[in-house]
N, C-alpha and C positions, 0 to 999 in steps of 0.2 A: 759459159764458155771461157776459155783461157785467154790470158793476155796475148799469148802467141797467136791465137786465132785473129784477134783484133789487129795485130801487126801484119799478119799474113794476108788478110783480106783487104787491108788498106789500099794497096795499089788499084785493085778492082773498083773499090768504092770511089776513090779519087778520080778514076777515069770517068765514071758515070757523073760525078759532080762537075767535072770539067765540061762534059757534054751538056749538062743542065745549064751551066754558065754560058756556054756558046749559044744555046737555044735562047736563053734569056736576052743576050745581047742582040740576037737576031729578031727579038720580039715574037718568038714562036712559043707561046705559053703552053700549048699542048705538048710539044716535044720537051720543054723544060720539066713539066710535071712527070712525064713518062720516065725521064732519066732519074728524077728524084725517087720515083716508085722503084725503079731497078736498084738504085743505091739502098733503098730501104730493105728490099728482099735480101740483098747481099749482107747487110750489116745488122740485121735484127737479132742475131745471136750475141752481139756485143753491146753491152750497156752504153759504152761511149758512142759507137757509131749509130746505134738505134736512136739514142736521144738526139744526137747531132742532126741526123736526117729529119727527124720530126721537127726540130727547131727550124731547119731550112724549109720544110714544107709549110710551117707556120708563117715564115717570112714571105714565102711565095703567096700564100693566101692573103696576107695583109697588103702586099703590093698590088695584088689583083682584085682587092676588095671583095673577096669571096667569104661571106659571113659564115655559111655552113662549114666551110673548110677551116676557118679560123677556130670556131668552137670545137670542131672535131680534132684539130691538131693540138689544141690546149689539153684536151682529155687524153689524147694519145701520147703527148709529151710527158705528162705525169705518169702514165702507165709504163712508158719506155724506161723512164728513170727509176721506177720502183719495182717493176715486175720482171724485167729482162734477166737480172741476175739469178732469178729463181727458175728461169726457163719457161716462164708463162707467156709465151708468144706463139701465135698461130703461124706455123711455117708457111712461107710463100705469100702471106698477106702483103698487099701492095702499099698499105699504110695510109691511103687517102680516106677522106670522110665519106666517100661514095661506097665504101664497103664496111661491113661490121668489123670492129676491132677484134672480134673473136673468131672470124671466119678463116679457116685454113684454105689455102689456094695452091694450085700446082705451081711449082717453081720452073720457070723457063729453063730449057735444057742447057743453054749457054751459061746461065747463072749457076745452075746446079753443079756444073763442072768446076767453076771458079770456087764455089763454096767447098766442094769436096777437096780440091787441091789445098785450100787454106787450112782445112781440118787435118789433112794428112801430114802437113808440115809441122803441126802443133805437137 
C-alpha cells in the first residue's frame, strides 16, 4: 500500500488508539484490546501502522502478563514488519493471538468504510 494510504488512514487509527488508551486508564482491559484489534484491522495494509499496532498489542500483553499473547505478538510483530510490504496479510484479521495469523476475517462495516475512504484518497 502507498504512503498516502498510511497518511490517510492515520486519523482513524489514532482515534482507535486514543480509545484504547482511555480504556487502559479506566482499567478496562477488554475494551482496550478491542480498540487495538480495530486499529489493527484499519492499519494492516501499512507496514508502519501494522507493525506499530502489533507492538502496542505486545505491550498490552506484557502489562497484563498474558504469556500466550506475548508469544503470539512477537511472532506477529516479525510478520508485520517483514510481510506487510508484500501484501501478505489476511484482510480483516484482528491481530490477537486468539486467532490464526493466517485467517481472513470479515471487516466490520464501519471500518470498511474508513479503509475505502483512505484508499480512494490515495
